[in-house]
Each structure stands twice: as C-alpha cells, then as structure tokens.
C-alpha positions in Angstrom: -53.7 -37.2 0.2 -55.3 -40.5 0.8 -57.6 -39.3 3.5 -58.7 -42.6 5.0 -55.2 -43.9 5.3 -54.3 -40.4 7.3 -57.4 -40.8 9.3 -56.5 -44.2 10.4 -52.9 -43.4 10.6 -53.5 -40.1 13.2 -55.9 -42.3 15.5 -53.3 -44.7 15.8 -50.7 -42.5 16.6 -52.8 -40.6 19.0 -53.9 -43.6 21.0 -50.1 -45.0 21.1 -49.0 -41.8 22.7 -51.1 -42.0 25.9 -50.8 -44.3 28.6 -53.4 -46.5 30.6 -52.3 -44.6 33.6 -52.3 -41.0 32.0 -56.0 -42.2 31.0 -57.2 -43.4 34.2 -57.4 -46.8 33.7 -56.2 -49.9 35.5 -53.6 -52.1 34.0 -53.1 -55.6 34.5 -49.9 -58.1 33.5 -47.9 -57.6 30.6 -49.4 -54.7 27.6 -48.3 -55.4 23.8 -49.0 -52.1 22.4 -47.4 -48.8 23.7 -50.3 -46.8 24.7 -54.1 -47.7 24.9 -56.0 -50.5 23.3 -59.0 -49.9 20.8 -61.5 -50.7 23.7 -60.0 -48.8 26.0 -60.5 -45.9 23.3 -63.8 -47.0 22.8 -64.2 -47.2 26.5 -63.3 -43.5 27.0 -65.3 -42.2 24.3 -68.5 -43.9 25.1 -68.5 -46.3 21.8 -68.7 -49.6 21.1 -65.1 -51.3 20.1 -66.7 -52.4 17.0 -67.9 -48.7 15.9 -64.3 -47.4 17.2 -62.9 -50.2 15.0 -64.4 -48.5 11.7 -63.2 -45.1 12.7 -59.6 -46.2 13.1 -59.7 -48.1 9.8 -60.1 -44.3 8.3 -64.2 -44.2 8.0 -65.5 -40.9 9.6 -68.1 -40.4 6.7 -71.3 -39.3 8.9 -69.6 -39.1 12.2 -71.4 -36.7 14.5 -69.7 -33.6 16.3 -70.6 -35.5 19.5 -68.9 -38.6 18.8 -65.6 -36.6 17.1 -65.7 -34.5 20.4 -65.8 -37.8 22.7 -63.2 -39.0 20.6 -60.7 -35.8 21.4 -61.7 -36.2 25.0 -60.7 -39.3 24.7 -57.3 -39.4 22.9 -56.6 -35.8 24.8 -56.1 -33.9 21.6 -55.1 -30.3 22.0 -56.8 -27.7 19.7 -55.1 -27.9 17.2 -55.5 -32.0 16.8 -59.0 -31.4 17.3 -59.5 -29.1 14.3 -57.6 -31.4 11.8 -59.6 -34.4 13.4 -62.8 -32.0 12.3 -61.2 -31.4 8.9 -60.3 -35.2 8.2 -64.2 -35.9 9.2 -65.3 -33.0 6.8 -63.0 -34.3 4.1 -64.9 -37.6 4.4 -68.1 -36.1 3.0 -67.9 -34.5 -0.6 -67.0 -36.2 -3.5 -63.3 -35.2 -4.3 -64.3 -33.6 -7.3 -66.5 -31.3 -5.8 -63.9 -30.2 -3.3 -61.0 -29.9 -6.0 -63.2 -27.0 -8.1 -63.5 -25.2 -4.5 -59.8 -24.7 -4.3 -59.0 -23.5 -8.2 -59.0 -20.2 -7.0 -55.3 -19.3 -5.8 -55.2 -16.6 -3.5 -53.3 -13.5 -3.7 -51.7 -10.5 -1.4 -54.2 -7.7 -1.6 -52.2 -4.4 -2.4 -53.2 -3.3 0.8 -51.7 -5.9 2.9 -48.8 -5.6 0.7 -48.1 -1.9 1.7 -48.7 -2.9 5.6 -45.6 -5.3 5.3 -43.7 -2.7 3.2 -44.5 0.0 5.8 -42.7 -2.0 8.3 -39.0 -1.0 7.6 -37.2 -1.6 10.8 -39.3 -5.4 11.4 -38.7 -8.4 8.9 -42.0 -9.0 7.7 -43.6 -11.3 4.9 -46.9 -13.0 3.6 -47.2 -16.6 3.6 -50.0 -19.2 2.7 -50.7 -22.2 4.1 -48.5 -24.0 1.8 -45.6 -22.2 3.3 -44.8 -20.1 0.4 -43.4 -16.6 1.0 -45.9 -14.7 -1.4 -44.3 -10.9 -0.7 -42.0 -9.6 1.9 -40.4 -6.4 2.5 -36.8 -5.8 1.8 -35.7 -6.5 5.5 -37.8 -9.9 5.2 -35.8 -10.7 2.2 -32.3 -9.8 3.7 -33.4 -12.1 6.7 -34.0 -14.8 4.4 -31.6 -13.8 1.8 -30.7 -17.8 1.5 -33.9 -18.9 0.8 -34.6 -16.2 -2.2 -31.4 -16.7 -3.3 -32.0 -20.3 -4.0 -34.5 -20.5 -6.9 -34.9 -24.3 -6.3 -37.0 -23.5 -3.0 -39.3 -21.4 -4.8 -39.4 -19.3 -1.7 -40.9 -21.8 0.3 -39.9 -22.1 3.8 -40.5 -26.1 3.9 -38.6 -26.5 1.0 -35.7 -24.3 2.7 -35.7 -26.1 5.6 -35.3 -29.9 4.3 -33.4 -29.1 0.9 -31.1 -26.5 1.5 -28.2 -27.7 3.3 -27.8 -23.9 4.9 -30.9 -24.2 6.6 -29.3 -26.2 9.3 -27.4 -23.7 10.2 -29.6 -20.7 9.8 -32.0 -22.4 12.1 -30.5 -22.7 15.5 -33.5 -24.7 16.4 -33.6 -26.7 12.9 -35.4 -29.8 14.4 -38.0 -27.8 15.8 -38.5 -25.5 13.5 -38.9 -28.5 11.2 -41.3 -30.3 12.8 -43.1 -27.1 13.3 -43.1 -27.0 9.1 -44.0 -30.2 8.5 -47.1 -30.0 11.5 -48.2 -26.9 9.8 -48.3 -28.8 6.3 -49.9 -31.4 8.1 -52.8 -29.2 9.3 -53.1 -28.1 5.9 -53.4 -31.4 4.2 -56.5 -31.9 6.5 -58.0 -29.1 5.7 -57.6 -29.2 1.7 -57.0 -32.8 0.8 -57.5 -32.2 -2.7 -55.2 -29.4 -3.3 -53.1 -30.7 -5.7 -50.2 -28.1 -5.4 -49.7 -29.0 -1.6 -49.8 -33.0 -2.8 -46.9 -32.3 -5.0 -44.8 -30.3 -2.6 -45.4 -33.1 0.1 -44.6 -35.6 -2.5 -41.7 -34.0 -3.6 -40.2 -33.1 -0.1 -40.9 -37.1 0.9 -38.8 -38.3 -2.2 -35.9 -35.8 -1.7 -35.6 -35.9 2.3 -35.5 -38.9 4.3 -35.9 -36.5 7.3 -39.2 -35.0 6.3 -40.5 -38.2 5.4 -40.0 -39.6 9.1 -41.7 -36.5 10.5 -44.4 -36.6 8.0 -45.0 -40.1 9.5 -45.4 -39.3 12.9 -48.8 -37.3 12.2 -48.1 -34.4 14.5 -49.7 -31.3 13.4 -49.1 -27.4 14.4 -50.0 -24.2 13.7 -48.0 -21.0 13.4 -48.3 -18.5 16.1 -46.0 -16.6 18.1 -42.6 -18.2 19.2 -39.5 -17.0 19.6 -37.3 -17.7 16.6 -33.1 -18.2 17.1 -31.3 -17.8 14.1 -27.9 -17.4 12.6 -27.6 -15.1 9.9 -24.4 -15.5 7.5 -23.9 -11.4 7.7 -24.7 -10.8 10.8 -24.7 -13.8 13.3 -27.0 -15.0 16.0 -30.5 -13.1 16.0 -33.3 -14.2 18.9 -36.4 -12.4 17.6 -39.9 -12.7 18.5 -42.3 -14.5 15.8 -46.1 -13.3 15.5 -48.3 -15.0 12.8 -51.5 -12.8 12.2 -53.9 -14.9 9.7 -55.9 -12.3 7.7 -59.8 -12.3 8.3 -61.0 -13.5 4.9 -61.1 -17.0 3.2 -57.5 -16.5 1.5 -55.4 -18.6 4.2 -52.6 -15.8 3.9 -50.7 -15.2 7.0 -48.6 -12.0 7.9 -45.5 -13.1 9.5 -43.4 -10.2 11.6 -40.2 -10.7 13.7 -39.0 -8.3 16.1 -36.1 -7.8 18.5 -36.6 -6.6 22.0 -35.5 -3.3 22.9 -31.9 -2.6 23.7 -30.5 -6.2 22.7 -27.9 -7.4 20.6 -30.9 -8.7 18.3 -32.1 -5.3 17.7 -28.6 -4.1 16.8 -28.1 -6.9 14.7 -31.5 -6.1 12.7 -30.1 -2.5 12.2 -27.1 -3.6 11.0 -28.8 -5.9 8.5 -31.3 -3.1 7.3 -28.6 -1.1 6.4 -26.6 -3.9 4.4 -29.8 -4.4 2.5 -30.2 -0.9 1.7 -26.3 -0.3 0.9 -26.2 -3.4 -1.5 -29.3 -3.2 -3.2 -30.2 -6.5 -2.3 -34.3 -5.6 -2.9 -35.3 -3.1 -4.6 
C-alpha cells in the first residue's frame, strides 16, 4: 500500500464528511466543497493551513501525538479511525525494508486455541487472521460456511467469498453491510501492516476482480470486527439470526476467535442443531 496516498485520501474523505454546522463553524455564501475546507480543519486542529496541507498531501513523518490527537478531534474520528490514523503515522517512520522484515513470520494457530475451538461442538467457531483468512474451524463452523470451504478459489478467505462467489449475496442477508465491514477490516490491517505482501496481493486481486470492492475500498472507511448480529441464509437450514463475538488473542499473532451463537428457544437455535446433525451425519468434516 502507498502510505502517502492512503493518508491523503483518508484525510480528504474524513473532512468531506463533516459539514461546517457539525463542526460549529459559521457559513457564508455558496460553498464549492462538500465538507470542511482545509483551512477550517487547520483552525479546528490548531495548526497552520500550510502545515495541514502538508499532512493532507500524505506526509505524516515526524508528526507528534498531540497533533494527531488534535487532527482526530477536528475530523471527529471514532476510535477505529483514530487508531488507523496513528498506524499510518507509524508507517511513515521506519524504512519499508525494515518493516517488511518484521512481517516475515506468519502466525499459526496454537494447539491450545485449536482445542478451544473444537471444544465448542454446539457453536460455530473458527480462527481468523487480520487478512480475513480462516485458519481453523470446528465442524459446525465449517458446516455454517460450507459454501466458502467448498470453493477452492476462495482460499477460505471471507473477503474473497463475499466479493467473488455469487452465493455470498444470498448467504449474507445483509450482504452490503457485511461487505463494507470486510473492506473496512482490510483497510485497518493495511494501515497497521502496509508492507504485508500477502495483504497487498489480496487487495489487488479483489480490486481487479470486483468493481464493487474497488468502489468500497475507495471510500477509505475502516472497521474492526467485534460483536454483531449476523443474518444468514444457509442453503440447508434457511434463515439464521446469530450473535457473533470476535475475541482477539492476547498476543502479537493478530489472530481472533470468532464464535456464533443463537438465543435459547429460538428458531435459530433449532436450525443450528439441525445443521450440527447434518454435518455429523454426512461426515462433512472429519
């Protein structure tokens, strides 16, 4: 990822989303920009117009935390956006070669984590990295995402499945919302690991093969998977409304355990039981 271009586009996209009224600024006459002007952002952040212009041109090298905080406040960044801005600033520091060498070791799923995932037979669960690769899954997790695992071109990657497999638009009832979340998660990782070759290849592949991904990527929105409600339409059991919890492992691996559950005494709970019985009977996963 070109860090300077990412910084420039991100800052422009954020100021375009804020109106003068939202920022508490007076307006006079007709405006030619959809959001704030550079000078208005500079005034809100307490820096000169020349300095902010330098930042918006992508030069975050040597910028202090206090300036980044002021900029985040002026642009009304949420916690995820603020972290992304800090990641971009850190990426502007060390030489690309040094950062790349730090990313040569690829995380693997520890046996203890695999046992935890396997030890939840009644809940779909899997381990995912920050590139949205599914590295391990229990039988019910594989049954839930059976179409993704059955497609060898997906490589068990949630983003590839969402954008490149037509079945995903039926599987995800809220497909656009899920797709934007996936793009936002990849954008966060691109800020954190701008010299990750596998990530760059994935983003390049999706941008080339999916016009929709390319448009969403250009919005520069960021997102972190945490808790949410997933509405799915499984080809065997039909509609499922499941609670999703994403728990990051407390280490430097960047791996997360994702678990789905259904509220007790609901149709979704019955459907999960049916899905578990089906996967056990068919031997879908061994």
